[in-house]
C-alpha positions in Angstrom: -10.5 -0.9 19.0 -9.4 -4.2 17.6 -6.5 -5.9 19.2 -3.3 -6.0 17.3 -2.7 -9.4 15.7 0.7 -10.7 14.6 1.1 -13.3 11.8 2.5 -16.7 12.8 6.1 -16.6 11.4 6.0 -20.4 10.8 2.9 -20.1 8.6 4.4 -17.4 6.5 7.7 -19.3 6.1 5.8 -22.4 4.8 3.8 -20.3 2.4 6.9 -18.6 1.0 8.7 -21.9 0.5 5.7 -23.2 -1.5 5.3 -20.0 -3.4 8.8 -20.0 -4.6 8.0 -23.1 -6.6 5.2 -21.2 -8.4 6.4 -21.5 -12.0 6.1 -19.1 -14.9 3.4 -21.4 -16.5 1.3 -20.9 -13.3 1.8 -17.1 -13.5 -0.3 -16.8 -16.6 -3.0 -19.2 -15.7 -6.6 -18.2 -16.4 -8.2 -15.6 -14.1 -10.4 -17.2 -11.4 -13.8 -15.6 -11.3 -14.4 -16.4 -7.6 -11.0 -14.9 -6.6 -11.8 -11.8 -8.7 -15.1 -11.4 -7.0 -13.4 -11.3 -3.7 -11.0 -8.7 -4.9 -13.9 -6.7 -6.3 -15.4 -6.7 -2.8 -12.0 -5.5 -1.5 -12.1 -2.7 -4.0 -15.7 -1.8 -3.2 -15.2 -1.7 0.6 -16.1 1.7 2.1 -12.9 3.6 3.0 -14.6 6.8 4.1 -14.4 10.4 2.7 -12.9 13.7 3.8 -10.4 12.1 6.0 -7.6 13.7 8.0 -5.0 11.9 10.0 -1.6 12.3 11.8 0.9 9.9 10.3 4.2 8.7 11.7 6.6 6.9 9.4 9.5 5.1 11.0 12.3 3.9 8.8 14.4 1.2 10.4 17.7 0.0 8.8 19.3 -3.5 9.1 21.2 -2.4 12.2 18.1 -1.2 14.0 18.8 2.5 13.6 15.5 4.5 13.2 14.5 7.7 11.4 11.1 9.2 12.4 9.0 11.3 10.1 5.8 13.2 11.1 3.2 13.7 8.4 -0.2 15.4 8.1 -2.5 13.4 5.7 -5.7 14.5 3.9 -7.9 12.7 1.4 -11.2 13.5 -0.4 -13.4 11.8 -2.9 -14.2 13.6 -6.1 -16.9 11.5 -7.7 -15.3 8.1 -8.1 -11.8 9.5 -7.9 -9.8 10.0 -4.8 -7.5 13.0 -4.0 -4.8 12.7 -1.4 -2.3 15.2 0.0 0.5 14.7 2.5 2.7 17.3 4.2 5.9 16.3 5.9 6.3 18.2 9.2 9.4 16.6 10.8 12.4 16.2 10.8 14.0 19.4 9.4 15.5 17.8 6.4 12.1 16.9 5.0 10.0 19.7 6.5 7.5 21.2 4.1 7.9 18.4 1.5 4.5 17.7 0.1 3.0 14.8 -1.9 -0.2 15.0 -4.0 -2.0 12.1 -5.7 -5.0 12.0 -8.0 -6.2 8.4 -7.9 -8.5 8.0 -10.9 -11.2 5.3 -11.0 -11.0 5.1 -14.7 -8.6 2.1 -15.4 -7.6 3.6 -18.7 -6.3 6.7 -17.1 -2.9 6.8 -15.3 -3.0 8.2 -11.7 -1.2 11.5 -11.3 1.4 12.1 -8.6 3.5 15.2 -7.7 6.2 15.7 -5.1 7.2 19.2 -3.9 10.8 19.6 -2.8 11.1 22.8 -0.7 15.0 22.9 -0.9 14.7 23.2 -4.7 11.4 25.1 -4.6 10.3 22.8 -7.3 7.4 20.5 -7.9 8.2 17.2 -9.7 5.6 15.1 -11.4 6.2 11.4 -10.8 6.3 9.7 -14.2 4.9 6.2 -14.7 8.4 4.9 -15.2 9.4 6.2 -11.7 6.5 4.9 -9.7 8.3 1.7 -8.8 10.9 3.8 -6.9 11.0 4.2 -3.1 8.6 6.8 -1.6 10.7 9.1 0.5 13.3 6.5 1.4 10.7 4.1 2.8 9.9 0.5 1.8 6.7 1.7 0.0 6.8 2.5 -3.7 5.1 5.5 -5.3 2.8 2.9 -6.9 1.8 1.7 -3.3 0.4 5.2 -2.7 -2.6 4.6 -5.1 -5.1 1.9 -5.5 -4.4 -0.9 -7.9 -6.6 -1.3 -11.0 -8.3 -4.7 -10.9 -8.2 -4.9 -14.7 -4.4 -4.9 -14.6 -4.2 -8.2 -12.8 -5.3 -11.8 -12.9 -6.4 -13.3 -9.6 -6.4 -16.9 -8.5 -6.4 -18.7 -5.2 -3.1 -19.9 -3.6 -2.9 -23.5 -4.8 -1.6 -24.9 -1.5 -4.6 -23.7 0.4 -7.1 -21.0 -0.5 -7.9 -20.3 3.1 -5.2 -19.3 5.7 -5.8 -18.5 9.4 -3.7 -16.1 11.4 -4.3 -16.0 15.1 -7.9 -17.0 14.6 -8.5 -14.6 11.7 -9.7 -16.4 8.6 -8.4 -15.1 5.3 -8.5 -16.0 1.6 -5.0 -16.4 0.0 -5.1 -14.9 -3.5 -2.4 -14.5 -6.1 -2.3 -11.1 -7.8 -0.5 -11.5 -11.2 0.2 -8.5 -13.5 -1.3 -8.9 -16.9 1.6 -7.1 -18.7 5.2 -6.2 -18.3 4.1 -2.5 -18.3 2.3 -3.1 -15.0 5.3 -5.0 -13.6 7.6 -2.0 -14.5 5.2 0.5 -13.0 4.4 -1.2 -9.7 7.9 -2.7 -9.3 6.4 -6.2 -8.4 6.5 -9.3 -10.4 3.6 -10.8 -8.4 1.9 -10.6 -5.0 0.3 -13.0 -2.6 -2.6 -11.3 -0.7 -4.4 -12.4 2.4 -7.9 -11.0 2.6 -10.0 -11.1 5.8 -13.2 -13.1 5.2 -15.3 -11.0 7.6 -14.5 -7.5 6.2 -12.6 -7.9 2.9 -9.5 -6.1 4.3 -6.0 -7.1 3.0 -4.2 -7.7 6.2 -1.0 -9.4 4.9 0.8 -9.6 1.6 4.0 -11.0 0.2 5.4 -9.0 -2.8 8.1 -10.2 -5.2 10.3 -7.2 -6.1 10.9 -7.2 -9.9 14.7 -6.5 -9.8 17.0 -8.2 -7.3 14.7 -11.0 -6.2 13.9 -9.4 -2.8 10.6 -10.0 -1.0 8.5 -7.5 0.8 6.3 -8.5 3.6 3.3 -6.2 4.5 1.6 -6.8 7.8 -1.3 -4.9 9.4 -0.5 -4.9 13.1 -3.5 -2.9 14.2 -6.9 -2.6 12.5 -9.5 -0.3 14.0 -13.1 0.6 13.1 -13.4 4.4 13.2 -16.8 5.9 12.4 -17.8 2.6 10.9 -14.8 2.5 8.6 -12.0 -0.1 8.9 -8.6 1.6 9.1 -5.2 0.1 9.3 -3.8 2.3 12.1 -0.5 0.5 12.3 1.3 -1.5 9.5 4.8 -2.7 8.8 6.6 -3.3 5.5 9.8 -5.4 5.7 12.1 -5.9 2.8 14.2 -9.1 2.8 17.0 -10.5 0.7 17.0 -14.2 1.5 16.6 -14.5 5.3 18.2 -11.1 5.9 16.0 -8.1 6.7 17.4 -5.3 4.6 15.0 -2.5 5.8 11.7 -2.0 7.5 9.1 0.8 7.5 6.5 1.2 10.2 3.5 3.4 9.5 1.2 4.6 12.3 -2.0 6.7 12.0 -3.4 8.7 14.9 -6.3 11.2 15.2 -8.1 9.6 12.2 -11.2 11.6 11.4 -13.8 11.3 8.6 -16.4 13.7 7.2 -14.1 16.8 7.8 -14.7 20.1 6.0 -12.1 19.7 3.2 -12.2 22.0 0.2 -11.4 20.4 -3.1 -9.2 23.4 -3.9 -6.9 22.2 -1.1 -5.7 19.3 -3.3 -3.6 21.4 -5.8 0.0 22.0 -6.7 -0.5 25.6 -5.5 -1.4 24.3 -2.0 1.5 21.9 -2.0 3.9 24.7 -2.6 2.2 27.1 -0.2 2.2 24.6 2.7 -0.1 24.2 5.6 
């Protein structure tokens, strides 16, 4: 197990101050082939197959009040595509809610997402225009629940320093800039600054500029473990800030992560969502 590592707050503060001066002319600068190559390595990193996990999602408001949610998570590869299914187990107000994602490798095909609401006995398909919305009241968007298409973004190194070190961990600092307003609308982010570990190509930090309202989101991987040879973020935090004020935080923890489980493709269906575990 890898030890948890926490980002140096002073380092992030300096990066944000400099990043806020990043002008619109910089946003549309030419894609950097070397930065793109690194992001291709991130995309190609082995993330395992036939995975099951117990997930805990902790929602924390600005006053420190917490709401805990227990989730059973499943994922399976279908060729180059990835199927994901989540069942909410606790508390009672979200029990039996289910979320299904078909994450397509084809960049010209929109990922499919469905949400089953047991109180209404209704399955809702998440439209592209709704994917920038909050996922189940958390600080994650629906768009965060699928992989980003590399073709939708330009990548370039952070101009104040392409390498950043956090507690001895060396990273590349890379801007991710949407190539179209459509991508901005769908993801909910005007741009992102990503910190990629140089030893394993894992994004361990990111700063995301929310499209509407000017808020920032800070994603931090607090614990990274190697399970069955696969790097897994078993604890991560997403904090949303308006200025210096933390508006809301979401803590996600994974336990009992297992790969190469006997998962039938038929499990990843709307019928299974509505039937439940």
